[in-house]
C-alpha positions as CSV (number, residue, x, y, z in Angstrom):
1,X,3.0,-35.1,-40.7
2,X,4.2,-32.1,-39.3
3,X,2.1,-29.7,-41.6
4,X,-1.0,-32.4,-40.4
5,X,0.1,-31.4,-36.5
6,X,0.3,-28.0,-37.3
7,X,-3.3,-28.1,-39.1
8,X,-4.8,-29.8,-36.3
9,X,-3.6,-27.1,-33.5
10,X,-4.8,-24.4,-35.9
11,X,-8.3,-26.0,-35.9
12,X,-8.0,-26.2,-32.6
13,X,-7.1,-22.8,-31.9
14,X,-9.6,-21.5,-34.1
15,X,-12.4,-23.3,-32.4
16,X,-11.4,-22.2,-29.3
17,X,-11.8,-18.7,-30.5
18,X,-15.1,-19.4,-31.9
19,X,-16.5,-20.7,-28.8
20,X,-14.9,-17.8,-26.7
21,X,-16.7,-15.5,-29.2
22,X,-19.8,-17.0,-29.2
23,X,-20.3,-17.1,-25.7
24,X,-19.3,-13.7,-25.8
25,X,-22.2,-13.0,-27.9
26,X,-24.5,-15.0,-26.3
27,X,-23.8,-14.1,-22.7
28,X,-26.3,-12.4,-20.3
29,X,-26.2,-8.3,-20.5
30,X,-25.7,-6.8,-17.1
31,X,-26.8,-3.6,-15.2
32,X,-24.2,-1.1,-14.3
33,X,-25.2,2.5,-14.1
34,X,-22.6,4.2,-14.6
35,X,-21.7,8.2,-14.6
36,X,-22.2,8.4,-18.4
37,X,-25.6,7.3,-18.1
38,X,-26.3,9.2,-15.2
39,X,-25.2,12.4,-17.1
40,X,-27.5,11.3,-20.0
41,X,-30.6,11.0,-18.4
42,X,-29.8,14.7,-16.7
43,X,-29.1,15.8,-20.3
44,X,-32.2,14.2,-21.6
45,X,-34.2,16.6,-18.8
46,X,-32.6,19.5,-20.2
47,X,-33.5,18.4,-23.8
48,X,-29.5,18.6,-25.1
49,X,-30.2,15.7,-26.5
50,X,-27.0,15.7,-29.1
51,X,-24.9,15.6,-25.6
52,X,-26.9,13.1,-24.0
53,X,-26.1,10.4,-27.0
54,X,-22.9,11.4,-26.5
55,X,-22.7,10.3,-22.6
56,X,-24.6,7.1,-23.5
57,X,-21.8,6.2,-26.9
58,X,-19.1,6.8,-24.5
59,X,-20.7,4.3,-21.9
60,X,-21.4,1.4,-25.1
61,X,-17.8,1.7,-25.7
62,X,-16.3,1.5,-22.1
63,X,-18.9,-1.6,-21.5
64,X,-20.2,-3.2,-24.7
65,X,-22.1,-5.9,-22.5
66,X,-24.1,-3.1,-20.4
67,X,-27.8,-2.9,-21.1
68,X,-28.6,0.3,-18.6
69,X,-26.8,2.4,-22.0
70,X,-29.4,0.7,-24.1
71,X,-32.1,1.7,-21.9
72,X,-30.9,5.0,-21.5
73,X,-30.9,5.7,-25.1
74,X,-34.1,4.6,-25.8
75,X,-35.4,7.0,-22.9
76,X,-33.8,10.0,-24.6
77,X,-35.5,9.2,-28.0
78,X,-38.4,9.0,-26.2
79,X,-38.3,12.3,-24.5
80,X,-37.0,13.7,-27.9
81,X,-40.2,12.5,-29.6
82,X,-42.7,13.6,-27.1
83,X,-41.4,16.9,-27.6
84,X,-40.6,17.3,-31.5
85,X,-43.9,15.1,-32.5
86,X,-41.8,14.8,-35.8
87,X,-43.5,11.6,-37.8
88,X,-39.9,11.1,-39.9
89,X,-37.8,10.7,-36.8
90,X,-40.7,8.7,-34.9
91,X,-40.0,6.3,-38.3
92,X,-36.5,6.3,-37.7
93,X,-36.6,5.7,-34.1
94,X,-39.0,2.9,-34.8
95,X,-36.2,0.5,-36.7
96,X,-34.1,1.0,-33.4
97,X,-36.9,-0.5,-31.3
98,X,-36.3,-4.5,-32.1
99,X,-32.3,-4.3,-31.9
100,X,-32.7,-2.4,-28.2
101,X,-35.7,-4.7,-27.2
102,X,-33.1,-7.9,-28.2
103,X,-30.4,-6.6,-26.1
104,X,-32.8,-5.8,-23.0
105,X,-33.9,-9.4,-23.0
106,X,-30.6,-11.1,-22.8
107,X,-30.1,-9.1,-19.7
108,X,-29.3,-10.6,-16.2
109,X,-32.5,-11.9,-15.0
110,X,-31.4,-12.2,-11.4
111,X,-31.2,-8.0,-11.1
112,X,-34.1,-6.3,-10.4
113,X,-32.9,-3.8,-13.3
114,X,-34.0,-6.7,-15.8
115,X,-37.5,-6.5,-15.4
116,X,-37.7,-2.7,-15.1
117,X,-35.7,-1.5,-17.6
118,X,-37.9,-4.3,-20.1
119,X,-41.3,-2.6,-18.7
120,X,-39.9,0.7,-18.8
121,X,-39.2,0.0,-22.1
122,X,-42.7,-1.0,-23.2
123,X,-44.1,1.8,-21.3
124,X,-41.9,4.2,-23.0
125,X,-43.0,2.8,-26.6
126,X,-46.6,2.9,-25.5
127,X,-47.0,6.7,-24.9
128,X,-44.9,7.0,-28.0
129,X,-47.3,5.2,-30.3
130,X,-50.0,7.0,-28.3
131,X,-48.8,10.0,-29.4
132,X,-48.1,8.9,-33.0
133,X,-51.5,7.5,-32.9
134,X,-50.3,4.0,-33.8
135,X,-53.8,2.8,-30.9
136,X,-52.9,-0.6,-31.4
137,X,-49.5,-1.0,-30.8
138,X,-49.8,1.4,-27.6
139,X,-52.2,-0.6,-26.1
140,X,-50.1,-3.7,-26.6
141,X,-47.1,-1.9,-25.3
142,X,-49.2,-0.9,-22.1
143,X,-50.1,-4.4,-21.6
144,X,-46.5,-5.8,-22.0
145,X,-45.4,-2.6,-19.6
146,X,-47.9,-3.6,-16.9
147,X,-47.2,-7.6,-16.7
148,X,-43.0,-6.8,-16.5
149,X,-43.5,-3.8,-14.0
150,X,-45.9,-5.7,-11.7
151,X,-43.6,-9.0,-12.1
152,X,-41.1,-6.8,-11.3
153,X,-42.6,-5.3,-8.4
154,X,-43.3,-8.5,-7.1
155,X,-39.9,-9.7,-7.0
156,X,-38.6,-6.7,-5.6
157,X,-41.3,-4.7,-3.8
158,X,-39.5,-1.7,-2.7
159,X,-37.1,-1.5,-5.7
160,X,-38.1,2.3,-6.2
161,X,-37.6,2.6,-10.0
162,X,-40.9,-0.3,-10.3
163,X,-42.4,1.4,-7.5
164,X,-42.2,4.8,-9.6
165,X,-43.6,3.3,-12.7
166,X,-45.8,0.5,-11.5
167,X,-47.6,3.8,-9.5
168,X,-48.2,5.8,-12.7
169,X,-49.8,2.6,-13.9
170,X,-52.1,1.7,-10.9
171,X,-52.8,5.5,-10.9
172,X,-53.9,5.0,-14.7
173,X,-55.8,2.0,-13.8
174,X,-57.5,3.2,-10.6
175,X,-59.0,6.2,-12.6
176,X,-60.9,4.2,-15.3
177,X,-64.5,4.6,-14.5
178,X,-66.3,1.6,-12.7
179,X,-68.3,0.9,-16.4
180,X,-65.1,-0.4,-17.8
181,X,-63.8,-2.3,-14.6
182,X,-64.9,-5.5,-17.0
183,X,-62.0,-4.9,-19.3
184,X,-59.8,-4.2,-16.1
185,X,-60.7,-7.7,-15.2
186,X,-60.4,-9.2,-18.7
187,X,-56.8,-8.1,-18.6
188,X,-56.3,-8.8,-15.5
189,X,-55.4,-5.3,-14.2
190,X,-55.3,-4.2,-10.8
191,X,-54.5,-0.9,-9.1
192,X,-56.1,2.3,-7.5
193,X,-55.1,6.0,-7.3
194,X,-54.5,5.6,-3.6
195,X,-51.9,2.6,-4.5
196,X,-50.2,4.5,-7.0
197,X,-49.7,7.6,-5.3
198,X,-48.1,5.9,-2.2
199,X,-45.7,4.2,-4.8
200,X,-45.0,6.8,-6.1
201,X,-44.3,8.8,-2.8
202,X,-42.7,5.9,-1.8
203,X,-40.1,5.6,-4.7
204,X,-39.4,9.4,-4.3
205,X,-38.7,9.4,-0.5
206,X,-36.7,6.2,-1.2
207,X,-34.7,8.2,-4.1
208,X,-34.3,11.7,-2.8
209,X,-32.0,9.0,0.3
210,X,-29.8,7.3,-1.9
211,X,-27.4,9.7,-4.3
212,X,-27.2,6.5,-6.7
213,X,-30.7,6.8,-7.4
214,X,-31.1,10.9,-8.3
215,X,-31.3,9.9,-11.9
216,X,-34.9,8.8,-11.2
217,X,-35.8,11.8,-8.9
218,X,-37.1,14.5,-11.9
219,X,-39.0,11.9,-13.5
220,X,-41.2,11.0,-10.2
221,X,-41.5,14.6,-9.0
222,X,-42.8,15.1,-12.7
223,X,-45.5,12.3,-12.5
224,X,-46.4,13.3,-8.9
225,X,-47.1,17.0,-9.8
226,X,-49.4,15.9,-12.3
227,X,-51.1,13.4,-10.6
228,X,-52.1,15.8,-7.7
229,X,-53.5,18.4,-9.9
230,X,-56.3,16.1,-10.8
231,X,-56.7,14.5,-7.3
232,X,-59.4,15.7,-4.9
233,X,-58.3,18.9,-3.2
234,X,-55.9,19.1,-6.2
235,X,-55.2,22.8,-5.5
236,X,-54.0,22.3,-1.6
237,X,-52.3,18.8,-2.5
238,X,-50.3,20.0,-5.7
239,X,-49.2,23.2,-4.0
240,X,-48.4,21.4,-0.5
241,X,-46.1,18.8,-2.5
242,X,-44.4,21.6,-4.5
243,X,-43.4,23.8,-1.8
244,X,-42.5,20.9,0.5
245,X,-40.0,19.6,-2.5
246,X,-38.6,23.3,-2.9
247,X,-37.7,23.7,0.2
248,X,-36.2,20.0,0.6
249,X,-34.1,20.7,-2.5
250,X,-33.2,24.5,-1.3
251,X,-34.9,25.6,-4.6
252,X,-36.8,28.3,-5.4
253,X,-39.2,29.0,-9.1
254,X,-36.1,30.4,-10.6
255,X,-33.5,28.8,-12.9
256,X,-35.6,25.3,-13.2
257,X,-34.6,23.2,-16.2
258,X,-37.2,22.6,-18.7
259,X,-39.2,19.5,-17.2
260,X,-39.0,20.8,-13.8
261,X,-40.5,24.5,-15.4
262,X,-43.1,22.6,-17.0
263,X,-44.2,20.2,-14.4
264,X,-44.7,23.6,-11.5
265,X,-45.7,25.8,-14.4
266,X,-48.7,24.1,-14.9
267,X,-49.0,23.7,-10.9
268,X,-49.3,27.5,-11.1
269,X,-51.6,27.3,-14.3
270,X,-53.9,25.1,-12.0
271,X,-53.9,27.1,-9.0
272,X,-54.7,30.3,-11.4
273,X,-51.2,31.9,-10.5
274,X,-50.9,33.4,-13.9
275,X,-47.9,35.7,-12.9
276,X,-46.1,33.0,-11.3
277,X,-46.4,30.8,-14.7
278,X,-44.5,33.6,-16.3
279,X,-41.7,33.9,-13.9
280,X,-41.2,30.2,-13.7
281,X,-41.0,30.2,-17.9
282,X,-39.5,33.4,-18.2
283,X,-36.8,32.6,-15.8
284,X,-35.9,28.4,-16.7
285,X,-32.6,27.3,-17.4
286,X,-32.0,27.8,-21.4
287,X,-29.0,26.0,-22.2
288,X,-27.0,27.0,-26.1
289,X,-27.2,23.3,-27.3
290,X,-30.7,22.2,-26.2
291,X,-33.6,21.4,-28.5
292,X,-36.9,24.3,-27.4
293,X,-39.1,22.7,-25.2
294,X,-41.8,23.7,-27.7
295,X,-45.3,23.3,-25.4
296,X,-43.7,25.9,-23.2
297,X,-43.7,28.9,-25.2
298,X,-47.6,28.1,-26.0
299,X,-47.7,27.9,-21.7
300,X,-46.1,31.4,-22.0
301,X,-48.3,32.8,-24.5
302,X,-51.5,32.1,-22.9
303,X,-50.0,33.4,-19.8
304,X,-49.3,36.7,-21.1
305,X,-53.1,36.6,-22.9
306,X,-54.3,36.0,-19.6
307,X,-52.9,39.2,-18.7
308,X,-54.6,41.0,-22.0
309,X,-51.1,41.6,-22.9
310,X,-49.8,42.1,-26.5
311,X,-46.2,40.0,-25.5
312,X,-48.4,36.9,-26.0
313,X,-48.5,37.5,-29.8
314,X,-44.4,36.9,-29.7
315,X,-45.1,33.4,-28.5
316,X,-48.1,32.3,-30.4
317,X,-46.2,33.2,-33.5
318,X,-43.0,31.5,-32.6
319,X,-45.1,28.6,-31.8
320,X,-46.8,28.7,-35.0
321,X,-43.4,28.5,-36.7
322,X,-42.3,25.0,-35.3
323,X,-42.8,22.7,-38.2
324,X,-42.9,19.4,-37.2
325,X,-45.5,20.2,-33.5
326,X,-49.1,19.4,-34.4
327,X,-50.8,19.5,-31.1
328,X,-52.1,23.0,-29.9
329,X,-51.1,24.5,-33.4
330,X,-55.1,25.4,-34.0
331,X,-55.7,26.2,-30.4
332,X,-52.3,28.9,-30.9
333,X,-54.0,30.3,-34.0
334,X,-57.6,30.7,-32.2
335,X,-55.5,32.5,-29.0
336,X,-53.3,34.7,-31.7
337,X,-56.7,35.8,-33.6
338,X,-58.5,36.8,-29.9
339,X,-55.5,39.2,-29.4
340,X,-56.2,41.1,-32.8
341,X,-60.0,41.1,-31.9
342,X,-59.3,42.4,-28.6
343,X,-57.3,45.6,-30.5
344,X,-60.4,46.1,-32.4
345,X,-58.9,44.1,-35.5
346,X,-61.8,42.1,-36.9
347,X,-60.4,41.7,-40.2
348,X,-57.0,40.3,-39.0
349,X,-59.3,38.1,-36.4
350,X,-61.2,36.7,-39.4
351,X,-58.2,36.0,-41.6
352,X,-56.2,34.0,-38.9
353,X,-59.4,32.3,-37.9
354,X,-59.9,30.9,-41.6
355,X,-56.0,29.7,-41.4
356,X,-57.2,27.2,-39.1
357,X,-58.3,24.1,-40.7
358,X,-55.0,23.8,-42.8
359,X,-52.5,23.9,-39.7
360,X,-52.0,21.5,-36.9
361,X,-54.2,18.3,-36.2
362,X,-57.4,17.9,-34.2
363,X,-56.5,15.9,-31.3
364,X,-56.5,17.5,-28.2
365,X,-59.6,19.4,-26.8
366,X,-58.2,22.7,-26.9
367,X,-57.8,22.3,-31.2
368,X,-61.1,20.7,-31.5
369,X,-62.4,23.7,-29.9
370,X,-60.7,25.9,-32.0
371,X,-61.2,24.2,-35.2
372,X,-65.3,24.4,-34.5
373,X,-65.1,27.6,-33.5
374,X,-63.4,28.3,-37.6
375,X,-66.1,26.6,-39.0
376,X,-68.9,28.4,-37.5
377,X,-67.0,31.7,-38.1
378,X,-68.6,33.5,-35.1
379,X,-67.0,36.7,-33.7
380,X,-66.8,36.1,-29.8
381,X,-68.1,39.2,-27.3
382,X,-64.8,41.2,-26.7
383,X,-66.1,41.8,-23.0
384,X,-67.0,38.3,-22.2
385,X,-63.6,37.2,-24.0
386,X,-61.4,39.7,-21.3
387,X,-63.7,37.9,-18.2
388,X,-62.2,34.7,-19.6
389,X,-58.8,35.3,-19.9
390,X,-58.5,37.2,-16.6
391,X,-60.4,34.4,-14.7
392,X,-57.9,31.8,-16.4
393,X,-55.0,33.9,-15.1
394,X,-56.7,34.1,-11.5
395,X,-57.3,37.9,-11.6
396,X,-60.8,37.2,-10.1
397,X,-61.2,40.7,-9.1
398,X,-60.3,42.1,-12.4
399,X,-62.6,39.8,-14.0
400,X,-65.7,40.5,-11.7
401,X,-65.6,44.2,-11.9
402,X,-65.4,44.1,-15.5
403,X,-68.8,42.1,-15.8
404,X,-70.5,43.4,-13.2
405,X,-70.0,46.8,-14.3
406,X,-71.2,45.7,-17.6
407,X,-74.5,44.0,-16.2
408,X,-76.8,46.9,-18.1
409,X,-75.3,45.4,-21.6
410,X,-77.2,41.9,-20.6
411,X,-80.2,42.0,-22.7
412,X,-78.3,43.0,-25.8
413,X,-76.6,39.6,-25.8
414,X,-77.8,36.7,-27.6
415,X,-78.8,33.7,-25.9
416,X,-75.1,32.2,-26.1
417,X,-73.5,35.1,-24.9
418,X,-75.7,35.3,-21.8
419,X,-75.1,31.8,-21.2
420,X,-71.6,32.6,-21.2
421,X,-71.8,35.8,-19.3
422,X,-73.8,33.9,-16.1
423,X,-71.1,30.7,-16.7
424,X,-68.1,33.4,-16.2
425,X,-69.6,34.9,-13.3
426,X,-70.2,31.3,-11.9
427,X,-66.8,30.2,-12.4
428,X,-65.4,33.6,-11.0
429,X,-67.4,33.3,-7.6
430,X,-66.2,29.6,-7.5
431,X,-62.8,31.2,-7.6
432,X,-63.1,33.5,-5.4
433,X,-64.8,30.6,-2.5
434,X,-68.1,32.1,-2.7
435,X,-70.5,28.8,-3.7
436,X,-73.8,30.6,-3.2
437,X,-73.4,33.1,-6.1
438,X,-71.5,30.3,-7.8
439,X,-74.2,28.1,-7.9
440,X,-76.8,30.8,-8.6
441,X,-74.9,31.9,-11.7
442,X,-74.0,28.2,-12.8
443,X,-77.8,27.2,-12.5
444,X,-78.8,30.2,-14.9
445,X,-76.1,29.3,-17.3
446,X,-77.7,25.7,-17.6
447,X,-81.1,26.9,-17.8
448,X,-80.5,28.9,-20.5
449,X,-77.9,26.9,-22.7
450,X,-78.8,23.0,-22.0
451,X,-79.3,22.6,-25.6
452,X,-76.5,24.9,-27.1
453,X,-73.6,23.1,-28.8
454,X,-71.2,25.6,-26.6
455,X,-70.1,24.3,-23.4
456,X,-70.9,26.5,-20.8
457,X,-73.9,24.7,-19.5
458,X,-72.3,21.5,-19.8
459,X,-69.4,22.4,-17.5
460,X,-71.7,24.8,-15.5
461,X,-73.7,21.0,-14.9
462,X,-70.3,20.0,-13.7
463,X,-68.9,22.6,-11.4
464,X,-73.0,22.1,-9.5
465,X,-72.2,18.5,-9.2
466,X,-69.0,19.4,-7.6
467,X,-70.0,21.6,-5.0
468,X,-73.1,19.5,-4.1
469,X,-70.6,16.6,-3.8
470,X,-68.2,19.0,-1.5
471,X,-71.3,19.4,0.6
472,X,-71.8,15.6,1.0
473,X,-75.2,16.2,-1.2
474,X,-74.5,12.8,-3.1
475,X,-78.1,12.4,-5.0
476,X,-78.0,16.0,-6.1
477,X,-74.4,15.9,-7.4
478,X,-75.5,12.5,-8.9
479,X,-78.3,13.9,-10.8
480,X,-76.2,17.1,-11.9
481,X,-73.4,14.9,-13.4
482,X,-76.0,12.7,-15.1
483,X,-77.4,15.2,-17.1
484,X,-74.2,16.6,-18.7
485,X,-74.1,12.8,-20.6
486,X,-77.5,14.0,-22.0
487,X,-76.6,17.5,-23.3
488,X,-75.7,18.1,-26.9
489,X,-72.8,20.2,-26.7
490,X,-69.8,19.6,-29.0
491,X,-66.8,21.7,-27.1
492,X,-64.6,20.3,-24.9
493,X,-66.6,16.9,-24.9
494,X,-64.3,14.6,-24.3
495,X,-62.6,15.9,-21.1
496,X,-66.3,17.5,-19.6
497,X,-67.9,13.8,-19.9
498,X,-64.9,11.9,-19.0
499,X,-65.0,13.9,-15.6
500,X,-68.8,13.3,-15.0
501,X,-68.6,9.7,-15.5
502,X,-65.5,9.5,-12.9
503,X,-67.8,12.1,-10.6
504,X,-70.5,9.7,-11.2
505,X,-68.7,6.6,-10.2
506,X,-67.4,8.4,-7.1
507,X,-71.1,10.0,-6.0
508,X,-72.4,6.3,-6.5
509,X,-70.0,5.0,-4.2
510,X,-70.6,7.4,-1.4
511,X,-74.3,6.5,-1.5
512,X,-73.7,2.9,-0.9
């Protein structure tokens, strides 16, 4: 009897432990944004991924039932994969996805972080899958992200993290051309660029007033910087935003972390402030334990080349030496070849151009254009090449002097080169805000090159359309936007035709 009683007591004890254990497993996971998670996000923006994971692991040990560390852990891997483009690591990290998602789905549903973390998790994976060309998975993830973030916004309309993430999605939905509205209607997507921008600005305002939300600041500033670039009057708006932010934070363009340097350098590229690009990138913070931000070397190389400086070769060689990186490899090789061509080393130019089909991938327009140039075997005109680079750097006076002083050589150029000559002049005059001369030169380029595979005539037509649109001459603008869609050009086709379609949508609306 005694033994039986002891057995019953022991079994009861085991049962209680089992119940408690199972309860702890199935209990809802909570959301506490501790110091370690905030530090991890800051380290991720500095590309110090190992230390970022160390901080997350501390948080997980202290609080095993916390969901914020799970979301932060995925965010670190998200930033890492976008930079590294490493297929092997993509496969490794993808295996962790389901377990992380399971944790996030067990979170406290009465917390605004529940819908946000789930939605942003899918948002991260949509971009990751897109980066690694898993397009169907990217679409599914984007759809889940939109649904979750939209629902969370309806429940917590003033929650800054949801405002920021959903703002990006609304900008994306709003930028889809009208002819694809049926897709948006079918999927139930709603949103405009104006709405998304307002949400991001609202989120940033709240973040800057609340120290507990500063972990969201850099991401939101990053999104806004790129969105302003692509808006109407983008030059004025992107510069105004950047300057206002720097003043508010008592910062300048020296000592920026990698993500800030990327965002603000891209604004400077867009503004044609080439020396500013070099200043930002050469003086950014570099940590001994950080991963290289590979694309910044490509940006810096381009900036030096825009000055016609051989310093660009150091950074093109560095970028080409990164084994996992795939995008902008072909473009880097082409630009490296240009530098040798401008040094009158045609043999080295041709040698490098022959390597282009063997390196990188063919996804971005710059790489597609480099591959086309390689397969054609054409050698650029050095005069026009220098004018292009000087223009890209915002050195309009030097570029104009170079072309005007060599106008007597125009007759000896091929039709393709004459087209480019007038296109380059048009771009320079446009940059100098001389719209009359710009339109005249663009028109000459369009007349000469409308049937050529090069992009000069198509982009000239785009520039003419934009000039007319600024002057409220919408019928003329519509005519030049439409013209682009029927041209047989191959270079930069995706980006130019997309801009033409968006412009066409705008002008049609303005004519109503």
